[in-house]
N, C-alpha and C positions, 0 to 999 in steps of 0.2 A: 546494294546499293534501297533499291525500290524499298526492300521489307523492312530494313533501318527508318528508315523516313515515312512511312505508314507506320513504322512502331512507336516512331516519335508523336506522332499526330494523334495518333490512339491517346497517350500517354498523356500530353498537354490537353486533351478536350477532357478526360477522366479526372485530373489535376483542379479545372477550372469549374469543373460539376461540383468536386469533392469539396471546394473551398468555398463556393456557393451555399452548399446545408453544410457547413461547422458551425461548430456551437457558437452563439454570438457572447462578446466580449461580458465580463461581470457589470453588473448595475450597480447603480448609488447603494443596494445592501450592504456589498462587500468591502466598500471603502471604509476601512476605521475613521472616528474620531482623535484628531490630535492637538494634545494628549489623549491618548488611551484612558480612559474613568479609572477610577481607583478600586482598587478591590483584586484578592489572590489572581493564581490562577484557576482556568474555570469559570471567572464573572462573566457572565453573558450581556455582551454588550446590546444588543439587539435580537428579536427572532423577529418569526411570521410564520402562519399558520400554510403548508403547503395543500392546498387541497386537492384530493382522489392519487394522494401517493403511494398509498397502499391500503385496501380491503379494511374495515375493522381496526383501524387504526387514528389517531390524531398525531401528525407529523411536522415537524417545525423546522424548517430551515434557522439556523442558528450562525451568530457570531461571538466569537467568546474570545479570552485571552488566555495567553500560552506561552510558553519559549520556544524562541526559535534559534536559528542556527549559532548565532551570534552570543546567545545565554542571556537575550535582553528579553522583554515582555513583549509582545507581538500579538495581534489579532489573526486568527487561525480561524475558517467556517467550517458547516458540516449541515447532518442530518439529526436530530432525535427523533426517532421514532417511539410513538408510547401507546401500548393497545389497548382502547376502550374495555371500560368495565370498572369497579371497583378493586382498587390495587390492596394487595394484603398488607395487616397488621405492619408488618415487619418494613415495608418497602416493597417495591418492587425490584427483582433482581435486575445486572445491566450487561450486556454484551459491548464488551469496546470492538466495534468490527472495523477492522484494519486495510482498507481495498488494495488491491492489485494495478497494476501498471494504465494508466490511463495518458498518460503524455504529462509533459513539465510546464507546458504554457499556462495560463493562468486561467485560460475560457478551458479548460480539459475539468475544470473539478466537478466530482459527480453527482454536489447536490444543484449543479448549473442545470444538469440535462434531465429537459424536460421527458416526462413519460420513459426514461432510461434509468433512472435513480435508484428505484426499486428492484431493480433488474440486475444492481449489478452488486447487491449486499446478498452474496452465498447463503442461503437457510435462512434465513429472512422468514418465511412461513413459516418454519418451524420453531422459531425464536416469540414471533407474534402469538402463536398456537400455545405457546408456552408461557406466556404474560408477562416476558421480557422486555425491558426498554429497549431499544438498540442503538447507541451514541456510534457514528461514522462520521470521523472527520476526514475533511479532505486533503489534511496537510498542510504546512506553511507553503503560501504561493501558488496554493491552485484556489480560484475563486480570487481571494486574495494577491495583490502585486507580487511577482518575484522577487527573487530567482526561488524556484521549488526545491529545497534537499533532496533532490531522488534519490532513492537508496540510501539516506545517511539515518540508521538508525536511532542515532539517538533524538533526535528531531521528531520523525516517524512516531515512538514512544512517547515521549512527553506531550506531544498534541493528541495522540491516543487516550493519554491519561486525563489530560485533561478535558478531554470531549466527554468522559466518565463523569468527570466531577461539573461540569454544565451541566449533563443530567441528574446531577443531585439536584442541581443550584434551581432547573426547571421545577416550578408547583408544581405546574399540571402533570411532570410526570410520576411524582409519588417514587422518586428510586430511591432504594436503599442503598448502603454501603458494599454490599456485595457484587460483585463483577466475573467475569473471565474474557482473554482475548480470543479472538480468531479473524484468521485472514490466510487468503492463499496469495501465493508468488512474491511480488513488493510487499502487498501484505501480512504474508507469514516471515518473512524478515521484519518486517513491524513488530509481527504479535511477541515473537521470542524478544526482540529488546525493550516490547511494554514491560515483559515479565521477568529482564533483568534490571531493568531500571527501578520498577513498583514501589520496592520496599523502600530506596531511598526518595525518591521525587515524591511519590504522595501516599508515603506512611498511615492517613488517616481510611486510606481502602482497601478494602478487603478481596484481594485477589484470591479465586478457588483454584481455576486451572486457565492452561495455555495452548490452545490449538492452530495448529501453524500447518499449511497445506506449501509444500514443495519450494521451502520457507529460502530462496536462494543463499544455501549453507557457508558457499565458498565464491565469493567473486571471481578471484583467479580463475577456478575451474570452470564457471559459470560464462564469463568471456572469452575463454580459449575454444570452451562448447561452443558457441555462437558467433564467433566472428566473421565466420565465409559464412553465414546464409540471410537473404536480405531481408528477415526480423528479425533474427539477431544483431546485425548491422542498427537497423532502426533503435534495439533498447540499448547497445551498448552507444551509440553516437548520444542518448537522452542524455545519460548518467557524464556522459564525458561534457557535456556544454555543461551540463547545471555544476558539477566539481567547477569545471574553471571559472565559473563564476561566483564561485563560491570559496573557493580554497585559496590562501594564499600562495603564490610563488608557483600554483596552478595557469599552466597557458596550452591550449591547444596546439599550440606553435611546437611544442616540445613530443607531441607524438603522432599529429596528425597528418597527413601530406599537405602540401601546400593546395593540392588542387580542389582536395575531397573537404576544407574546411565551410566554403560555404554552403556544402550540402548537409554538414553537421550542424550549422545554425538553422538552417531550414524545416529538417528533422525536428529539430526541438518547436517549431510552431506550431508541429504538427498532432492533432488527440487522436486517441486511438479506439473510438467507440465505432462497433462494428463494421462497412467498409469505408470510413475513414480512413483504415491504415491504408488504403490505397493510396492514398496520397501523400503520403510518406516515400513507396515503392522505388518513383522516378529520380529522388536524391536519393535512395538505398544503393540501389543499381548503379546510381551515378558514383560511389562511391571507388568500386572498382578493386582489382586486389591492392591497391597500394592506397589504402583507407589508413591506415598502421606503419609510420616510419621507427615506432619504437613500441614497440609493447609495454602498456601501463603497468603491467604485473611486474615490470622488473626496471620501471623507470619512476624514480623520486620525483615528487612526491607524492605521485601518480599510485605507487607500491602501495605505501603508507595508507594512503584513503583507501585502498582495496582493503587491507586489510583492518583497520578501526573499525568498518560494518561490514563483517563477517559477524555474523549472530554464533554466541556459543561462548565467548570470554568471558562473563561471569555465570558462575551458576544460578539457576531458576531455581526459587526454594518450594514452587508448588510443582504439584504434575502437569506434567505436557506430553500431546498429542501431536505427532509428527503425519501427514498423511503426506502420499507423492504417488504419479502415475508413473504405474513402471513403462509405460512409451515416452514420457518426456524427453525431450527433443532439447528444450529450451533447461530445466533445471535437472541435470541428471541423478535417475536415481542412485545411480553409486556415490554424488558427493554429499547427498542426503541420508545415505546408509551410512556414510564416514561420521555424517555431522553430529548422527546419535550416537553411532558406538564411541565418540571422544564425552559425548553429553553421559552417556552409563556410566565410565569409567571415573566420570566427577561424582557417583554416588545421585544421580539428576533420576528420578519416576519418570522414565520416558515409555512411552511407546509408539509405535512405526506400523501404521498401518500403510501395506502399498497396495495400491489398485493394479493388476495386471492390462498390461495391453491398454490403459486411460494414459490420453495422449496430455500436453499442458493447460491447452484452454479449456478443457471437460473437468479437469479432475478435480478443480473445486467446488463446482456445481455437484458432481455425482459423491465424493467426498461430507458433503455438508449432510445428508440427512445422520451420517455415521455420526460428525461431530455434533450436534445440536444433543444426541442419545447422550455423549460421551461427557456434554457439558451440564448433563443435566443430572446426571450421576456426581459429578463435581458439588453440585451444589446440594444434593443430597447428601452429601459428607458418607459416601460409599467409596471402599478402598480402591485407588485407582489400578486397572493393570498397567503390566510393563513388557516389554520386550527384551529389557537389557538381561543379558546374561547373569545367571546366579552364581554366585558364590565368586 
């Protein structure tokens, strides 16, 4: 009993300390005018220069028009990183960077993280050295008012595609229409959906390739693999909390134990930057064995929500690179391999690069140089490699 009381005191003190150092609420920059200004998706509502974001660049925090979960125009924030120096005659090529899980609260937006945002873009150094513009969306509801459609692939993709449009409309970027997409984890799922939606949603842009790391290939398998770990419960709680606020007919009461519902909501207020994830652990541990009363993968409307956000339903017409850590416990390699197999069966041009002994959190960083080299080959028009069976 004494040990439990002591542990509770430590957790309480840790939670207070982490809350004190949590990201500040978004400021006036992130509040969009009402009504939104005229203009198509990608129209920049406002911009400001971020000093010292990354060496050799001029980087802009932007608020731009996109399409929201409800299909209506909305404001989305992000950053546009522009290399210094003269642009090429045809304009700079663009990387649509889709970030991984940072949380679902509005103050978790990557563009808000002072001194950290550049480190959240895996491969940024390689992309800047190659002369690319990097358009990194925050996604709807991060920075801007929530709820954030966490792991909702079509919204992530529209926000990413509109960030490329925003880069194209930013005069200082000198961005062309050629672009590639790249992201890891949630960002990997978003990158694949970007490839799926690009021809129909943004036909004026020219997508040359899609790179996706550990791309949350099957939400049912990912949920099942993570339901018994503390970190896994944090991620699942964020997804359930987000979806319950967005999808008609979806209520936490249907699948979450009564004593766990407050913990799920508390987890949804925490950001996952560095040690801040520890702020969610008390609630995650409090979820206990009775977190889920009815599996969402077999309970409607949750089962359909999971299924519609699995990537791969629509073929991607450009080459695809999928990277995966062999020791990944959050996104199992077998699930990613299964997705790649299905894509190959549809005739897509896919290469799978497996990094043995690499775990989830480090896989995006380790894969980034390979991704940058692969993207350079796509911009150069070189034939794409494939690991799909021949014949």
